C-alpha atoms as an extended CHARMM CRD file, in Angstrom:
* protein
*
       171  EXT
         1         1  MET       CA              0.0260000000        0.0200000000       -0.1030000000  PROA      1               0.0000000000
         2         2  SER       CA              1.2830000000        3.5520000000       -0.7520000000  PROA      2               0.0000000000
         3         3  ILE       CA              1.0480000000        6.7470000000        1.1770000000  PROA      3               0.0000000000
         4         4  LYS       CA             -1.9130000000        8.8350000000       -0.0710000000  PROA      4               0.0000000000
         5         5  ALA       CA             -2.1360000000       11.4950000000        2.6480000000  PROA      5               0.0000000000
         6         6  LEU       CA              0.1490000000       13.4310000000        4.8530000000  PROA      6               0.0000000000
         7         7  LEU       CA             -1.1170000000       14.4470000000        8.2130000000  PROA      7               0.0000000000
         8         8  PHE       CA              0.9150000000       17.3840000000        9.9700000000  PROA      8               0.0000000000
         9         9  ASP       CA              0.8170000000       18.6530000000       13.5300000000  PROA      9               0.0000000000
        10        10  LEU       CA              1.0220000000       22.4270000000       13.6100000000  PROA      10              0.0000000000
        11        11  GLY       CA              2.9640000000       23.0660000000       16.8880000000  PROA      11              0.0000000000
        12        12  GLY       CA              6.3390000000       22.0000000000       16.7630000000  PROA      12              0.0000000000
        13        13  VAL       CA              6.3900000000       21.2690000000       12.9790000000  PROA      13              0.0000000000
        14        14  PHE       CA              4.9740000000       24.5300000000       11.4430000000  PROA      14              0.0000000000
        15        15  LEU       CA              4.9270000000       26.6160000000       14.5660000000  PROA      15              0.0000000000
        16        16  GLU       CA              7.8080000000       27.1700000000       16.9040000000  PROA      16              0.0000000000
        17        17  LEU       CA              6.7130000000       27.3460000000       20.4790000000  PROA      17              0.0000000000
        18        18  ASP       CA              8.3740000000       29.3490000000       23.2210000000  PROA      18              0.0000000000
        19        19  PHE       CA              6.8860000000       29.5160000000       26.7020000000  PROA      19              0.0000000000
        20        20  SER       CA              9.3550000000       31.9380000000       28.1080000000  PROA      20              0.0000000000
        21        21  ASN       CA              7.4340000000       35.0210000000       27.5190000000  PROA      21              0.0000000000
        22        22  PHE       CA              4.2900000000       33.4560000000       29.0660000000  PROA      22              0.0000000000
        23        23  TYR       CA              6.3170000000       32.4430000000       32.1310000000  PROA      23              0.0000000000
        24        24  GLU       CA              7.8590000000       35.9360000000       32.4230000000  PROA      24              0.0000000000
        25        25  ARG       CA              4.4630000000       37.9970000000       32.1780000000  PROA      25              0.0000000000
        26        26  VAL       CA              2.2420000000       35.5350000000       33.9680000000  PROA      26              0.0000000000
        27        27  ILE       CA              4.2980000000       33.2800000000       36.3610000000  PROA      27              0.0000000000
        28        28  SER       CA              7.1880000000       35.2880000000       37.4860000000  PROA      28              0.0000000000
        29        29  PRO       CA              5.2340000000       38.0520000000       39.0960000000  PROA      29              0.0000000000
        30        30  SER       CA              3.0120000000       35.4610000000       41.0680000000  PROA      30              0.0000000000
        31        31  PRO       CA              4.0310000000       34.0100000000       44.2390000000  PROA      31              0.0000000000
        32        32  LEU       CA              5.0700000000       31.0050000000       42.3950000000  PROA      32              0.0000000000
        33        33  ASN       CA              7.8380000000       33.0280000000       40.7360000000  PROA      33              0.0000000000
        34        34  LYS       CA              9.0300000000       30.2380000000       38.5380000000  PROA      34              0.0000000000
        35        35  PRO       CA              7.1490000000       27.3540000000       36.9080000000  PROA      35              0.0000000000
        36        36  GLN       CA              6.6090000000       24.5070000000       39.1830000000  PROA      36              0.0000000000
        37        37  THR       CA              6.1410000000       21.1370000000       37.7090000000  PROA      37              0.0000000000
        38        38  PRO       CA              3.0450000000       19.8840000000       39.5280000000  PROA      38              0.0000000000
        39        39  LEU       CA              1.2430000000       23.0770000000       38.9570000000  PROA      39              0.0000000000
        40        40  MET       CA              2.1990000000       23.5020000000       35.3980000000  PROA      40              0.0000000000
        41        41  LEU       CA              1.1670000000       19.9830000000       34.8860000000  PROA      41              0.0000000000
        42        42  ARG       CA             -2.2090000000       20.8530000000       36.3270000000  PROA      42              0.0000000000
        43        43  PHE       CA             -2.6390000000       23.9470000000       34.1880000000  PROA      43              0.0000000000
        44        44  PHE       CA             -1.8400000000       22.0240000000       31.0450000000  PROA      44              0.0000000000
        45        45  ARG       CA             -4.1480000000       19.3590000000       31.8960000000  PROA      45              0.0000000000
        46        46  GLN       CA             -6.9900000000       21.7610000000       32.4730000000  PROA      46              0.0000000000
        47        47  SER       CA             -5.9080000000       23.7040000000       29.4020000000  PROA      47              0.0000000000
        48        48  ASP       CA             -7.0870000000       20.6630000000       27.3050000000  PROA      48              0.0000000000
        49        49  ILE       CA            -10.6130000000       21.5560000000       28.2440000000  PROA      49              0.0000000000
        50        50  TYR       CA             -9.9720000000       25.0760000000       26.4970000000  PROA      50              0.0000000000
        51        51  HSD       CA             -8.1990000000       23.4650000000       23.5960000000  PROA      51              0.0000000000
        52        52  GLU       CA            -11.2040000000       21.2740000000       23.0570000000  PROA      52              0.0000000000
        53        53  GLY       CA            -13.5180000000       24.3630000000       22.8640000000  PROA      53              0.0000000000
        54        54  LEU       CA            -15.3030000000       23.4510000000       26.0220000000  PROA      54              0.0000000000
        55        55  MET       CA            -14.4770000000       26.4720000000       28.0420000000  PROA      55              0.0000000000
        56        56  SER       CA            -14.7720000000       30.1220000000       27.2680000000  PROA      56              0.0000000000
        57        57  ASP       CA            -12.0060000000       32.5660000000       27.1810000000  PROA      57              0.0000000000
        58        58  GLU       CA            -13.1640000000       34.1160000000       30.3930000000  PROA      58              0.0000000000
        59        59  GLU       CA            -13.4190000000       30.7630000000       32.0480000000  PROA      59              0.0000000000
        60        60  PHE       CA             -9.8970000000       29.7620000000       30.9960000000  PROA      60              0.0000000000
        61        61  TYR       CA             -8.4430000000       33.0720000000       32.2150000000  PROA      61              0.0000000000
        62        62  ASN       CA             -9.9440000000       32.5400000000       35.5200000000  PROA      62              0.0000000000
        63        63  LEU       CA             -8.8840000000       29.0170000000       35.9980000000  PROA      63              0.0000000000
        64        64  ALA       CA             -5.3670000000       29.8550000000       34.6660000000  PROA      64              0.0000000000
        65        65  CYS       CA             -5.0730000000       32.6180000000       37.2550000000  PROA      65              0.0000000000
        66        66  ASP       CA             -6.3130000000       30.4580000000       40.0500000000  PROA      66              0.0000000000
        67        67  ILE       CA             -3.9390000000       27.3740000000       39.2010000000  PROA      67              0.0000000000
        68        68  LEU       CA             -0.9570000000       29.7700000000       38.5700000000  PROA      68              0.0000000000
        69        69  GLN       CA             -1.7350000000       32.1710000000       41.3740000000  PROA      69              0.0000000000
        70        70  ALA       CA             -1.6740000000       35.3390000000       39.0140000000  PROA      70              0.0000000000
        71        71  ASP       CA             -2.8070000000       38.5830000000       40.4440000000  PROA      71              0.0000000000
        72        72  LYS       CA             -5.8160000000       39.4260000000       38.3130000000  PROA      72              0.0000000000
        73        73  GLU       CA             -5.4930000000       43.1730000000       39.3030000000  PROA      73              0.0000000000
        74        74  ASN       CA             -1.9450000000       43.3380000000       37.5690000000  PROA      74              0.0000000000
        75        75  LEU       CA             -2.8980000000       40.9420000000       34.8250000000  PROA      75              0.0000000000
        76        76  ASP       CA             -6.3050000000       41.4440000000       33.0610000000  PROA      76              0.0000000000
        77        77  GLN       CA             -7.7070000000       39.1100000000       30.6460000000  PROA      77              0.0000000000
        78        78  GLU       CA             -6.3370000000       40.7940000000       27.5270000000  PROA      78              0.0000000000
        79        79  GLU       CA             -3.0320000000       40.7970000000       28.9720000000  PROA      79              0.0000000000
        80        80  PHE       CA             -3.1450000000       37.2820000000       29.8750000000  PROA      80              0.0000000000
        81        81  PHE       CA             -4.1030000000       36.1010000000       26.3820000000  PROA      81              0.0000000000
        82        82  GLU       CA             -1.4960000000       38.3270000000       24.8210000000  PROA      82              0.0000000000
        83        83  ALA       CA              1.1320000000       36.4360000000       26.9610000000  PROA      83              0.0000000000
        84        84  PHE       CA             -0.5330000000       33.1350000000       26.4180000000  PROA      84              0.0000000000
        85        85  ASN       CA             -0.5940000000       33.7560000000       22.4320000000  PROA      85              0.0000000000
        86        86  SER       CA              3.0380000000       34.6990000000       22.6040000000  PROA      86              0.0000000000
        87        87  ILE       CA              3.6660000000       30.9710000000       23.1570000000  PROA      87              0.0000000000
        88        88  ILE       CA              3.4610000000       30.7560000000       19.4830000000  PROA      88              0.0000000000
        89        89  SER       CA              6.8990000000       32.5430000000       18.4840000000  PROA      89              0.0000000000
        90        90  LYS       CA              7.3380000000       32.0330000000       14.6120000000  PROA      90              0.0000000000
        91        91  VAL       CA              6.7550000000       30.0110000000       11.6750000000  PROA      91              0.0000000000
        92        92  ASN       CA              9.0620000000       27.2460000000       10.5070000000  PROA      92              0.0000000000
        93        93  ARG       CA              9.7970000000       28.6300000000        7.0440000000  PROA      93              0.0000000000
        94        94  GLU       CA             11.4410000000       25.4710000000        5.8060000000  PROA      94              0.0000000000
        95        95  MET       CA              8.4690000000       23.2750000000        6.5590000000  PROA      95              0.0000000000
        96        96  VAL       CA              6.2250000000       25.9860000000        4.8440000000  PROA      96              0.0000000000
        97        97  GLU       CA              8.3450000000       25.7570000000        1.7880000000  PROA      97              0.0000000000
        98        98  LEU       CA              8.1360000000       21.8560000000        1.8570000000  PROA      98              0.0000000000
        99        99  LEU       CA              4.3800000000       22.1070000000        2.2380000000  PROA      99              0.0000000000
       100       100  LYS       CA              4.1060000000       24.2750000000       -0.6610000000  PROA      100             0.0000000000
       101       101  LYS       CA              6.1950000000       22.0060000000       -2.7460000000  PROA      101             0.0000000000
       102       102  LEU       CA              4.1960000000       19.1010000000       -1.6890000000  PROA      102             0.0000000000
       103       103  LYS       CA              0.7720000000       21.0340000000       -2.5830000000  PROA      103             0.0000000000
       104       104  MET       CA              2.1880000000       22.0220000000       -6.1620000000  PROA      104             0.0000000000
       105       105  LYS       CA              3.0810000000       18.2530000000       -6.7180000000  PROA      105             0.0000000000
       106       106  GLY       CA             -0.5600000000       17.1750000000       -5.8860000000  PROA      106             0.0000000000
       107       107  GLN       CA              0.4870000000       13.6640000000       -5.0460000000  PROA      107             0.0000000000
       108       108  PHE       CA             -0.8280000000       13.7210000000       -1.5150000000  PROA      108             0.0000000000
       109       109  LYS       CA             -3.8800000000       14.9290000000        0.4290000000  PROA      109             0.0000000000
       110       110  LEU       CA             -2.4740000000       17.4030000000        2.7150000000  PROA      110             0.0000000000
       111       111  LEU       CA             -4.0310000000       17.7060000000        6.2680000000  PROA      111             0.0000000000
       112       112  ALA       CA             -3.2900000000       19.4960000000        9.6130000000  PROA      112             0.0000000000
       113       113  ILE       CA             -4.1770000000       18.3580000000       13.0590000000  PROA      113             0.0000000000
       114       114  SER       CA             -3.6400000000       20.4100000000       16.2080000000  PROA      114             0.0000000000
       115       115  ASN       CA             -4.4510000000       20.7820000000       19.7020000000  PROA      115             0.0000000000
       116       116  ILE       CA             -5.1390000000       24.4460000000       19.0960000000  PROA      116             0.0000000000
       117       117  ASN       CA             -7.5540000000       26.6920000000       21.2820000000  PROA      117             0.0000000000
       118       118  SER       CA             -9.7650000000       29.3890000000       19.8000000000  PROA      118             0.0000000000
       119       119  SER       CA             -7.4810000000       32.2130000000       21.1870000000  PROA      119             0.0000000000
       120       120  HSD       CA             -4.3080000000       30.6410000000       19.3940000000  PROA      120             0.0000000000
       121       121  TRP       CA             -6.1990000000       30.0530000000       16.3290000000  PROA      121             0.0000000000
       122       122  GLU       CA             -7.5090000000       33.7000000000       16.0580000000  PROA      122             0.0000000000
       123       123  PHE       CA             -3.9420000000       34.9640000000       16.8540000000  PROA      123             0.0000000000
       124       124  LEU       CA             -2.5090000000       32.7340000000       13.8910000000  PROA      124             0.0000000000
       125       125  GLN       CA             -5.3050000000       34.2860000000       11.7130000000  PROA      125             0.0000000000
       126       126  ASN       CA             -4.2680000000       37.7850000000       12.4870000000  PROA      126             0.0000000000
       127       127  GLN       CA             -0.6290000000       36.9540000000       11.7620000000  PROA      127             0.0000000000
       128       128  LYS       CA             -1.8340000000       36.4710000000        8.0560000000  PROA      128             0.0000000000
       129       129  TRP       CA              0.7450000000       33.6850000000        7.5440000000  PROA      129             0.0000000000
       130       130  ASP       CA             -0.1960000000       32.1410000000        4.1380000000  PROA      130             0.0000000000
       131       131  PHE       CA              0.6030000000       28.5080000000        4.8470000000  PROA      131             0.0000000000
       132       132  PHE       CA             -2.8600000000       27.5090000000        6.0310000000  PROA      132             0.0000000000
       133       133  GLU       CA             -4.1510000000       27.6830000000        2.4860000000  PROA      133             0.0000000000
       134       134  PHE       CA             -1.9300000000       24.6920000000        1.2350000000  PROA      134             0.0000000000
       135       135  PHE       CA             -3.7590000000       22.3180000000        3.5710000000  PROA      135             0.0000000000
       136       136  ASP       CA             -6.5840000000       20.3330000000        2.0450000000  PROA      136             0.0000000000
       137       137  GLU       CA             -8.0920000000       20.0470000000        5.4620000000  PROA      137             0.0000000000
       138       138  LEU       CA             -7.6180000000       21.4370000000        8.9120000000  PROA      138             0.0000000000
       139       139  ILE       CA             -8.5530000000       19.2990000000       12.0480000000  PROA      139             0.0000000000
       140       140  LEU       CA             -8.6270000000       21.8840000000       14.9480000000  PROA      140             0.0000000000
       141       141  SER       CA             -9.2740000000       20.5290000000       18.3780000000  PROA      141             0.0000000000
       142       142  HSD       CA            -11.2680000000       23.3880000000       19.4580000000  PROA      142             0.0000000000
       143       143  GLU       CA            -13.7460000000       22.8300000000       16.4680000000  PROA      143             0.0000000000
       144       144  VAL       CA            -13.7690000000       19.1240000000       16.6880000000  PROA      144             0.0000000000
       145       145  HSD       CA            -14.0220000000       19.2430000000       20.6900000000  PROA      145             0.0000000000
       146       146  VAL       CA            -11.2400000000       16.5140000000       21.0550000000  PROA      146             0.0000000000
       147       147  THR       CA             -7.5270000000       16.5650000000       21.3420000000  PROA      147             0.0000000000
       148       148  LYS       CA             -4.6110000000       14.3590000000       20.6620000000  PROA      148             0.0000000000
       149       149  PRO       CA             -3.8350000000       11.7930000000       21.6340000000  PROA      149             0.0000000000
       150       150  ASP       CA             -7.6780000000       10.7000000000       21.8720000000  PROA      150             0.0000000000
       151       151  HSD       CA             -8.1580000000        8.2250000000       19.1940000000  PROA      151             0.0000000000
       152       152  GLU       CA            -11.5190000000       10.1820000000       18.1030000000  PROA      152             0.0000000000
       153       153  ILE       CA             -9.4180000000       13.1030000000       16.6930000000  PROA      153             0.0000000000
       154       154  PHE       CA             -7.4900000000       10.4180000000       14.4620000000  PROA      154             0.0000000000
       155       155  LYS       CA            -10.6820000000        8.8730000000       13.2540000000  PROA      155             0.0000000000
       156       156  ILE       CA            -11.8460000000       12.2810000000       12.2130000000  PROA      156             0.0000000000
       157       157  ALA       CA             -8.4540000000       12.7810000000       10.2170000000  PROA      157             0.0000000000
       158       158  ILE       CA             -8.9570000000        9.4370000000        8.7830000000  PROA      158             0.0000000000
       159       159  GLU       CA            -12.2890000000       10.2320000000        7.4810000000  PROA      159             0.0000000000
       160       160  LYS       CA            -11.0810000000       13.6550000000        6.1320000000  PROA      160             0.0000000000
       161       161  ALA       CA             -8.3090000000       11.9270000000        4.4500000000  PROA      161             0.0000000000
       162       162  ASN       CA            -10.7220000000        9.5890000000        2.8640000000  PROA      162             0.0000000000
       163       163  CYS       CA             -8.0830000000        6.5430000000        2.7740000000  PROA      163             0.0000000000
       164       164  GLN       CA             -7.0260000000        3.7740000000        4.7870000000  PROA      164             0.0000000000
       165       165  PRO       CA             -5.0570000000        4.4520000000        8.1020000000  PROA      165             0.0000000000
       166       166  GLU       CA             -2.0110000000        2.6780000000        6.7310000000  PROA      166             0.0000000000
       167       167  GLU       CA             -2.0920000000        5.0440000000        3.6930000000  PROA      167             0.0000000000
       168       168  ILE       CA             -1.5420000000        8.0850000000        6.1810000000  PROA      168             0.0000000000
       169       169  LEU       CA              1.6810000000        9.3550000000        7.2510000000  PROA      169             0.0000000000
       170       170  PHE       CA              1.6470000000       11.4260000000       10.4640000000  PROA      170             0.0000000000
       171       171  VAL       CA              4.2720000000       14.1500000000       10.9230000000  PROA      171             0.0000000000
């Protein structure tokens, strides 16, 4: 059997992630003063609910401030999301060029899958980065209400790829 579809993750493949600004602006001023593993794990586990689109921006802001002990008087919701969105630091241009070449060849169905929340997605749309147009399908967790590694999101990807699972290469 041959490969018919390529399934790419966005974060760590097309988008470079950097948590340092988020830590500096949200955690450093808090009583925590630095990222603490148990709290950060709790924060990221809870943020999955937000990535699944099952929590509003306000609910996520309040939850994050509670977990990370952020001072809401010195960090309003807009400032929090500005810091949170800064996690997406830049685009991997080499991968974008590869994607563009793959699209021009037309040999594979090109899909993206991502544990992305609505805030990050809106931030990406405002960046006007042009590479999303090269994908045939976008499977975004906040739209399908499930995150990786849950097998349901991969079922959605297989359905959209319109081929057998063994005919899909996941990058």
